[in-house]
C-alpha positions as a Markdown table, in Angstrom:
| # | Residue | x | y | z |
|---|---|---|---|---|
| 1 | Met | -0.9 | 16.8 | -12.7 |
| 2 | Asp | -2.8 | 15.0 | -9.8 |
| 3 | Asn | -1.9 | 16.1 | -6.2 |
| 4 | Pro | 0.5 | 13.2 | -5.0 |
| 5 | Phe | -0.6 | 14.0 | -1.3 |
| 6 | Gln | -4.4 | 13.4 | -2.5 |
| 7 | Ile | -3.4 | 10.2 | -4.6 |
| 8 | Ile | -1.9 | 8.7 | -1.4 |
| 9 | Thr | -4.7 | 9.8 | 0.9 |
| 10 | Asp | -7.4 | 8.4 | -1.2 |
| 11 | Ala | -5.5 | 5.1 | -1.5 |
| 12 | Phe | -5.3 | 4.5 | 2.3 |
| 13 | Ala | -7.6 | 6.7 | 4.3 |
| 14 | Pro | -10.6 | 4.4 | 4.3 |
| 15 | Asp | -8.5 | 1.9 | 6.4 |
| 16 | Tyr | -5.8 | 3.9 | 8.1 |
| 17 | Gln | -4.8 | 7.0 | 9.7 |
| 18 | Ile | -2.2 | 8.8 | 7.7 |
| 19 | Asn | 0.7 | 11.0 | 8.6 |
| 20 | Leu | 2.9 | 12.8 | 6.0 |
| 21 | Ser | 5.9 | 14.3 | 7.3 |
| 22 | Ile | 8.8 | 16.2 | 5.7 |
| 23 | Gln | 12.2 | 14.5 | 6.1 |
| 24 | Gly | 14.7 | 16.6 | 4.3 |
| 25 | Leu | 15.5 | 19.6 | 2.4 |
| 26 | Asp | 15.5 | 17.1 | -0.5 |
| 27 | Gly | 11.8 | 17.0 | -0.8 |
| 28 | Ser | 11.5 | 13.5 | 0.9 |
| 29 | Ile | 8.7 | 12.6 | 3.1 |
| 30 | Met | 8.1 | 9.9 | 5.4 |
| 31 | Leu | 4.5 | 8.0 | 5.1 |
| 32 | Thr | 3.1 | 6.4 | 8.4 |
| 33 | Leu | -0.1 | 4.5 | 8.1 |
| 34 | Ser | -1.5 | 3.3 | 11.4 |
| 35 | Ser | -4.6 | 1.5 | 12.4 |
| 36 | Gly | -6.0 | 1.2 | 16.0 |
| 37 | Gly | -2.9 | 2.9 | 17.5 |
| 38 | Arg | -0.1 | 0.6 | 16.2 |
| 39 | Ile | 1.8 | 1.2 | 12.7 |
| 40 | Val | 1.0 | -0.7 | 9.8 |
| 41 | Ala | 3.4 | 0.6 | 7.4 |
| 42 | Lys | 6.2 | 3.3 | 7.2 |
| 43 | Arg | 7.8 | 4.4 | 3.9 |
| 44 | Met | 10.1 | 6.9 | 2.9 |
| 45 | Ile | 8.8 | 8.6 | -0.4 |
| 46 | Ser | 11.4 | 10.8 | -2.4 |
| 47 | Ala | 10.8 | 13.6 | -4.3 |
| 48 | Asp | 11.0 | 12.0 | -7.6 |
| 49 | Gln | 8.8 | 9.2 | -6.3 |
| 50 | Arg | 6.1 | 11.6 | -5.4 |
| 51 | Asn | 6.6 | 13.8 | -8.3 |
| 52 | Asp | 6.0 | 11.0 | -10.9 |
| 53 | Pro | 2.7 | 9.4 | -11.4 |
| 54 | Glu | 4.0 | 6.1 | -12.8 |
| 55 | Arg | 6.4 | 5.8 | -9.7 |
| 56 | Leu | 3.9 | 6.9 | -7.4 |
| 57 | Lys | 1.3 | 4.6 | -8.3 |
| 58 | Arg | 3.7 | 1.6 | -8.2 |
| 59 | Leu | 4.7 | 2.8 | -4.8 |
| 60 | Val | 1.2 | 2.7 | -3.5 |
| 61 | Gln | 0.5 | -0.6 | -4.9 |
| 62 | Ser | 3.8 | -2.0 | -3.3 |
| 63 | Ile | 2.8 | -0.6 | 0.0 |
| 64 | Gln | -0.8 | -2.2 | -0.4 |
| 65 | Phe | 0.8 | -5.5 | -1.2 |
| 66 | Gly | 3.0 | -5.5 | 1.7 |
| 67 | Ile | 0.1 | -4.8 | 4.1 |
| 68 | Ala | -2.2 | -7.4 | 2.5 |
| 69 | Ile | 0.8 | -9.9 | 2.6 |
| 70 | Glu | 1.2 | -9.2 | 6.2 |
| 71 | Gln | -2.6 | -9.7 | 7.1 |
| 72 | Gly | -2.2 | -13.1 | 5.6 |
| 73 | His | -3.8 | -12.8 | 2.2 |
| 74 | Ser | -2.3 | -15.0 | -0.6 |
| 75 | Ala | 0.3 | -13.6 | -2.5 |
| 76 | Met | -0.4 | -15.3 | -5.7 |
| 77 | Ala | -4.2 | -14.2 | -5.6 |
| 78 | Ile | -3.1 | -10.6 | -4.9 |
| 79 | Leu | -0.9 | -10.7 | -7.9 |
| 80 | Glu | -3.6 | -12.1 | -10.2 |
| 81 | Ala | -5.9 | -9.4 | -9.4 |
| 82 | Met | -3.1 | -6.8 | -10.2 |
| 83 | Thr | -2.3 | -8.7 | -13.6 |
| 84 | Arg | -6.0 | -8.5 | -14.4 |
| 85 | Gly | -6.2 | -4.9 | -13.5 |
| 86 | Asp | -8.6 | -5.4 | -10.8 |
| 87 | Gly | -6.4 | -3.4 | -8.4 |
| 88 | Leu | -5.4 | -4.4 | -5.0 |
| 89 | Asn | -8.8 | -5.3 | -3.2 |
| 90 | Pro | -7.4 | -8.5 | -1.6 |
| 91 | Pro | -9.9 | -11.5 | -0.9 |
| 92 | Pro | -11.1 | -11.7 | 2.6 |
| 93 | Arg | -9.6 | -13.6 | 5.1 |
| 94 | Pro | -10.9 | -17.3 | 5.5 |
| 95 | Ala | -13.3 | -17.1 | 8.7 |
| 96 | Asn | -11.7 | -20.0 | 10.6 |
| 97 | Gly | -8.0 | -17.9 | 10.3 |
| 98 | Gln | -6.5 | -20.6 | 8.1 |
| 99 | His | -4.4 | -19.2 | 5.3 |
| 100 | Arg | -5.4 | -20.1 | 2.2 |
| 101 | Pro | -2.8 | -22.5 | -0.1 |
| 102 | Ser | -1.1 | -20.4 | -2.8 |
| 103 | Ile | -0.1 | -21.9 | -6.0 |
| 104 | Gly | 3.7 | -22.0 | -6.7 |
| 105 | Leu | 5.0 | -21.3 | -10.1 |
């Protein structure tokens, strides 16, 4: 089995400082991602999530999705990329700071 801490680190290390801290006797950990001295995301990870590769993968994607939305990326573009299997590499934000319109279903 892959090391869950390495999976988390590999997913976020290029862009964020990562802090993993033990939260309880049940094996839960707190993941805190920060950049430039500010907290970008904070998530409690249960022992069950951490020890199940599929659940851990979905958790990482969920965090990446939330960060991308907070940064102004189009939810539809991100979901389309995920559906195609491209992973979560959101398109760059428009240079003029305007949000791209998303297509509603």
